[in-house]
C-alpha positions as CSV (number, residue, x, y, z in Angstrom):
1,M,40.8,-4.2,-54.0
2,Q,41.2,-4.6,-50.3
3,N,42.3,-2.1,-47.6
4,A,42.2,-2.2,-43.8
5,D,38.4,-1.6,-44.0
6,G,37.7,-4.4,-46.4
7,L,36.6,-4.4,-50.1
8,T,37.0,-1.2,-52.0
9,D,36.7,-0.1,-55.6
10,R,39.3,1.5,-57.8
11,L,38.7,4.9,-56.2
12,D,39.1,3.4,-52.7
13,R,35.3,3.5,-51.9
14,P,34.0,0.7,-49.7
15,L,30.8,-1.2,-50.5
16,R,28.4,-0.4,-47.6
17,D,24.9,0.1,-49.1
18,L,22.7,-2.1,-51.4
19,R,19.5,-0.8,-52.8
20,V,17.1,-3.6,-53.8
21,S,14.4,-3.1,-56.4
22,V,11.7,-5.6,-55.8
23,T,9.5,-4.7,-58.8
24,D,9.6,-2.5,-61.9
25,R,5.9,-1.6,-61.4
26,C,4.4,1.5,-59.9
27,N,0.9,2.8,-59.3
28,F,2.1,6.4,-60.1
29,R,3.3,7.8,-63.4
30,C,5.5,10.6,-62.1
31,V,6.6,12.8,-65.0
32,Y,10.3,12.8,-63.9
33,C,10.4,9.0,-63.5
34,M,7.7,7.0,-65.3
35,P,6.0,9.4,-67.7
36,K,2.8,8.1,-69.4
37,E,4.2,8.9,-72.8
38,V,6.6,5.9,-72.3
39,F,4.9,3.9,-69.5
40,D,1.4,3.7,-71.0
41,K,-1.2,0.9,-71.0
42,N,0.8,-0.9,-73.7
43,Y,4.1,-0.9,-71.8
44,R,5.3,-4.4,-71.1
45,F,6.3,-4.7,-67.4
46,L,8.3,-7.7,-66.3
47,P,6.3,-11.0,-65.9
48,K,6.5,-12.5,-62.5
49,A,8.8,-15.3,-63.6
50,E,11.5,-12.8,-64.5
51,L,11.5,-11.2,-61.1
52,L,13.9,-12.4,-58.4
53,S,12.2,-14.5,-55.8
54,Y,12.6,-13.3,-52.2
55,E,14.9,-16.3,-51.6
56,E,17.1,-15.2,-54.5
57,I,17.2,-11.6,-53.2
58,L,18.2,-12.9,-49.8
59,R,21.1,-14.8,-51.3
60,V,22.4,-11.6,-52.9
61,V,22.0,-9.7,-49.5
62,Q,23.9,-12.4,-47.7
63,A,26.7,-12.3,-50.2
64,A,26.8,-8.5,-50.1
65,A,26.8,-8.5,-46.3
66,S,29.8,-10.8,-46.3
67,L,31.6,-8.1,-48.3
68,G,30.8,-5.3,-45.9
69,V,27.3,-4.1,-46.8
70,Q,25.5,-2.9,-43.7
71,K,22.5,-1.0,-45.1
72,I,19.7,-2.3,-47.3
73,R,17.0,-0.1,-48.9
74,L,14.0,-1.6,-50.6
75,T,12.8,0.3,-53.7
76,G,10.9,-0.2,-56.9
77,G,9.1,0.9,-58.9
78,E,6.8,1.1,-55.9
79,P,7.8,-1.7,-53.5
80,L,4.4,-1.9,-51.9
81,V,2.8,-3.2,-55.1
82,R,4.7,-6.5,-54.5
83,R,2.8,-8.9,-52.3
84,D,4.1,-10.3,-49.0
85,L,7.0,-7.8,-48.7
86,E,7.0,-8.6,-45.0
87,V,8.5,-12.0,-45.8
88,L,11.5,-10.4,-47.5
89,V,11.9,-7.8,-44.7
90,S,11.9,-10.5,-42.0
91,G,14.5,-12.5,-44.0
92,I,16.9,-9.6,-44.4
93,R,16.6,-8.6,-40.7
94,N,18.1,-12.0,-39.9
95,V,21.1,-11.6,-42.2
96,T,24.3,-11.2,-40.1
97,G,25.9,-7.8,-40.7
98,I,22.8,-5.9,-41.8
99,T,22.3,-3.1,-39.3
100,D,19.9,-0.8,-41.2
101,L,16.9,-1.8,-43.3
102,S,14.7,0.9,-44.9
103,M,12.2,1.4,-47.7
104,T,11.4,4.2,-50.2
105,T,7.7,4.4,-51.1
106,N,5.1,6.9,-52.4
107,A,3.1,5.9,-49.3
108,S,-0.3,5.8,-51.2
109,L,-0.6,2.1,-50.3
110,L,0.8,2.5,-46.8
111,T,-2.2,1.8,-44.6
112,P,-1.9,1.6,-40.8
113,S,-2.1,-2.2,-40.8
114,R,0.6,-2.4,-43.6
115,A,2.9,0.0,-41.8
116,A,2.5,-2.0,-38.6
117,S,3.1,-5.4,-40.2
118,L,6.3,-4.1,-41.9
119,R,7.5,-2.7,-38.6
120,D,6.8,-6.0,-36.9
121,A,8.7,-7.8,-39.6
122,G,11.8,-5.7,-38.9
123,L,11.7,-2.7,-41.3
124,Q,13.5,0.1,-39.5
125,R,13.1,3.3,-41.6
126,V,10.7,4.7,-44.2
127,T,11.3,7.4,-46.8
128,V,8.3,8.8,-48.5
129,S,8.2,10.7,-51.9
130,L,6.0,13.8,-51.9
131,D,6.5,16.5,-54.5
132,A,4.0,19.3,-53.6
133,M,1.5,20.3,-50.9
134,D,-1.3,21.3,-53.2
135,D,-3.4,18.8,-55.1
136,E,-3.2,20.6,-58.4
137,T,0.5,20.4,-58.6
138,F,0.9,17.0,-57.0
139,K,-1.7,15.4,-59.3
140,R,0.2,16.9,-62.2
141,V,3.4,15.3,-60.9
142,N,2.0,11.8,-60.2
143,D,-0.3,11.9,-63.2
144,V,-2.8,9.4,-61.8
145,G,-5.0,11.7,-59.7
146,V,-3.7,10.7,-56.3
147,P,-4.3,13.6,-53.8
148,V,-1.8,14.9,-51.3
149,Q,-3.8,13.7,-48.3
150,R,-3.4,10.1,-49.3
151,V,0.3,10.4,-49.0
152,L,0.0,12.4,-45.7
153,D,-2.2,9.6,-44.4
154,G,0.6,7.1,-45.3
155,I,3.2,9.3,-43.5
156,D,0.9,9.3,-40.4
157,A,0.5,5.6,-40.6
158,A,4.3,5.2,-40.7
159,S,4.7,7.5,-37.7
160,A,2.0,5.7,-35.7
161,A,3.8,2.3,-36.4
162,G,7.0,3.7,-34.9
163,F,9.0,4.8,-38.0
164,E,10.4,8.0,-36.5
165,P,11.5,10.2,-38.1
166,V,9.9,9.6,-41.5
167,K,12.1,11.2,-44.3
168,V,10.1,13.0,-47.0
169,N,11.7,13.4,-50.4
170,M,10.7,16.2,-52.8
171,V,12.1,16.2,-56.3
172,V,12.3,19.8,-57.5
173,K,11.8,20.4,-61.2
174,K,11.8,24.0,-62.4
175,G,8.6,24.9,-64.2
176,L,6.7,22.1,-62.5
177,N,6.8,22.4,-58.7
178,E,9.6,24.8,-57.6
179,H,6.8,27.0,-56.2
180,S,6.1,24.2,-53.7
181,I,9.5,24.4,-52.0
182,L,8.4,26.9,-49.3
183,P,5.0,25.4,-48.7
184,M,6.7,22.0,-48.1
185,A,9.2,23.5,-45.7
186,R,6.4,25.3,-43.8
187,F,4.3,22.1,-43.5
188,F,7.1,19.9,-42.2
189,H,8.8,22.6,-40.0
190,R,8.5,21.7,-36.4
191,T,7.3,18.2,-37.1
192,R,9.1,15.0,-36.4
193,Q,9.7,14.4,-40.1
194,I,12.8,15.3,-42.1
195,L,12.2,17.0,-45.4
196,R,14.8,16.5,-48.2
197,F,14.9,18.3,-51.5
198,I,16.4,16.6,-54.5
199,E,17.7,18.3,-57.6
200,F,16.0,17.0,-60.8
201,M,18.5,14.5,-62.1
202,D,19.2,13.0,-65.5
203,V,18.4,9.5,-64.5
204,G,17.2,7.2,-67.3
205,N,16.3,8.4,-70.8
206,S,12.5,9.1,-70.7
207,N,12.1,12.1,-68.4
208,A,13.2,14.8,-70.9
209,W,15.9,16.0,-68.5
210,D,17.4,19.5,-69.3
211,L,19.8,21.5,-67.1
212,A,17.4,24.4,-67.5
213,H,14.8,22.4,-65.5
214,V,17.2,22.1,-62.5
215,T,16.6,24.3,-59.4
216,N,20.0,23.9,-57.8
217,S,20.7,23.4,-54.1
218,S,21.8,27.0,-53.5
219,E,18.5,28.3,-54.9
220,I,16.5,25.8,-52.8
221,A,18.4,26.8,-49.6
222,A,17.9,30.5,-50.4
223,V,14.2,30.2,-50.9
224,I,13.8,28.5,-47.5
225,N,16.3,30.7,-45.7
226,A,14.4,33.9,-46.7
227,E,11.5,32.9,-44.5
228,L,12.7,30.1,-42.2
229,P,16.4,30.9,-41.5
230,I,18.7,27.8,-41.7
231,Q,22.4,27.0,-41.2
232,P,24.6,24.2,-42.4
233,A,24.8,21.2,-40.1
234,R,27.4,18.5,-39.7
235,A,26.9,15.2,-41.7
236,N,25.8,12.2,-39.8
237,Y,28.3,9.9,-41.5
238,R,30.7,9.9,-44.4
239,G,28.9,9.4,-47.7
240,E,25.6,10.9,-46.5
241,V,23.9,11.9,-49.8
242,A,21.9,14.9,-48.3
243,K,23.7,18.0,-47.0
244,R,22.0,18.8,-43.7
245,W,20.6,22.2,-42.7
246,E,19.2,23.1,-39.3
247,Y,16.5,25.7,-38.6
248,L,17.9,28.5,-36.4
249,D,14.6,28.5,-34.4
250,G,15.1,24.9,-33.4
251,G,12.3,23.7,-35.7
252,G,14.2,20.6,-37.0
253,E,16.3,20.1,-40.1
254,I,16.1,19.7,-43.8
255,G,18.4,18.0,-46.3
256,I,19.3,18.9,-49.9
257,I,20.6,16.3,-52.4
258,S,22.6,18.0,-55.0
259,S,23.9,15.4,-57.4
260,V,23.7,17.8,-60.3
261,S,25.3,21.0,-58.9
262,D,27.6,19.5,-56.3
263,P,28.2,15.7,-57.0
264,F,29.2,13.4,-54.2
265,C,30.6,10.5,-56.3
266,G,33.8,10.5,-54.2
267,D,32.0,9.1,-51.2
268,C,29.5,6.8,-53.0
269,S,29.3,3.4,-51.3
270,R,26.1,2.2,-53.0
271,A,25.3,-0.7,-55.4
272,R,21.9,-1.4,-56.8
273,L,20.2,-4.7,-57.4
274,S,17.4,-4.7,-60.1
275,A,14.3,-6.7,-59.8
276,T,15.7,-9.1,-62.5
277,G,18.9,-9.8,-60.7
278,S,21.4,-7.4,-62.3
279,I,23.8,-5.4,-60.2
280,Y,24.4,-1.7,-61.1
281,T,27.3,0.1,-59.6
282,C,26.0,3.6,-60.4
283,L,22.6,5.2,-60.5
284,F,23.5,6.5,-64.0
285,A,24.8,3.2,-65.3
286,T,24.3,2.1,-68.9
287,H,24.2,-1.6,-68.1
288,G,24.2,-4.0,-65.2
289,Y,25.8,-7.3,-64.4
290,D,23.5,-10.3,-64.5
291,L,23.7,-12.5,-61.4
292,R,20.8,-14.8,-62.3
293,P,23.0,-17.6,-63.6
294,A,24.7,-17.9,-60.2
295,L,21.4,-17.3,-58.3
296,R,19.5,-20.0,-60.2
297,S,22.1,-22.6,-59.9
298,S,22.3,-25.0,-57.0
299,L,22.2,-23.7,-53.4
300,D,25.4,-25.4,-52.1
301,S,28.2,-23.5,-50.4
302,S,30.4,-23.4,-53.5
303,E,27.7,-21.5,-55.4
304,H,27.3,-19.0,-52.5
305,S,31.1,-18.5,-52.8
306,N,30.8,-18.0,-56.5
307,L,28.1,-15.3,-56.0
308,T,30.2,-13.5,-53.4
309,E,33.3,-13.7,-55.7
310,Q,31.3,-12.2,-58.6
311,L,30.1,-9.3,-56.4
312,A,33.6,-8.7,-55.1
313,R,35.1,-8.7,-58.6
314,L,32.5,-6.2,-59.9
315,W,33.0,-3.8,-57.0
316,S,36.8,-4.0,-57.1
317,R,36.7,-3.0,-60.8
318,R,34.3,-0.1,-60.2
319,A,35.4,3.4,-61.2
320,D,32.0,5.1,-61.7
321,R,31.8,8.9,-61.1
322,Y,29.2,9.9,-63.6
323,S,27.9,13.0,-61.8
324,E,31.4,14.4,-61.6
325,T,32.3,13.8,-65.2
326,R,28.8,15.0,-66.4
327,R,29.7,18.5,-65.1
328,V,32.7,18.8,-67.4
329,S,31.6,20.5,-70.6
330,P,33.4,19.2,-73.8
331,G,34.2,22.7,-74.9
332,E,33.2,26.3,-74.9
333,G,29.8,26.8,-76.3
334,Q,29.2,23.0,-76.7
335,P,26.4,21.3,-74.9
336,L,26.9,18.6,-72.3
337,T,26.5,15.1,-73.8
338,F,24.7,12.3,-72.0
339,R,24.9,8.5,-72.5
340,P,21.9,6.2,-72.5
341,K,21.2,5.1,-68.9
342,V,19.0,2.5,-67.1
343,E,15.6,3.9,-66.1
344,M,15.3,4.9,-62.4
345,S,12.0,2.9,-62.1
346,F,14.0,-0.3,-62.9
347,I,16.7,0.1,-60.2
348,G,15.1,2.5,-57.7
349,G,16.5,5.9,-56.6
């Protein structure tokens, strides 16, 4: 579909964001994403030959940019486990139409030199995952014994390299780390960082999601407001995933991402590229669309056009609104039903 603003899907949503998974591997085993019960030492990760090369990723980015994509976010797995990421960053920064290039990381591998080299290559923003302020809880979440300080050191390295503000994401799972909401808010209050809380989502099939484990956005806001009063703030742009709140004392802001209790499907402008070259038009998708045949054919202009046409066709047929339909119970007293979905570690957050 086309409107005055360009390519849109069946619900009139434009394509503006592309999240690019550069690897399915991660050095953490977070219980809400890659639990050890599934991703153990015998788990078969993708061999290098099956991963898209940086040149192939750039071809997808170029095609997406020609259709209106402006923002690229590098994800994983953990993107920093892939070597020479700076090469990809530099290439994307030279793509016409891309105005925002960011990365989501657990920051445990983000040394001062790595942060500086990524900044020099053209990376503009960094988002860091951190789910607690105390080591006992955080180690229980990441399940590989990494202490909080290593992540804080990564945040400091990002700040020193010029990534300001660093956004810090905390996934809140009831019974695991909801007691860390206020300590996290206290720590990042009056800093240059922006803390964002994310409701525990039913992404993938391996994280044992249950609605009873969700601390919803209203509960999160109430916990913070009781000690550090906050008020709603205006969104920065249409489709912003986090609802913004400002501290009344001028101590900065927080964000709350509420895809379970208050879905935002109506403004979703994001597609996701897996490390193997499949496009997913929803975080909760059951399957993707393989672009490798087009990517691994010849590099002439006709093949570029073919890739662009495939992306345009996929987006124009898109009608995903899983988070909205998930909220609708099939009947009184009946549980919600959930379809099998791709794992978050495969397509990023």
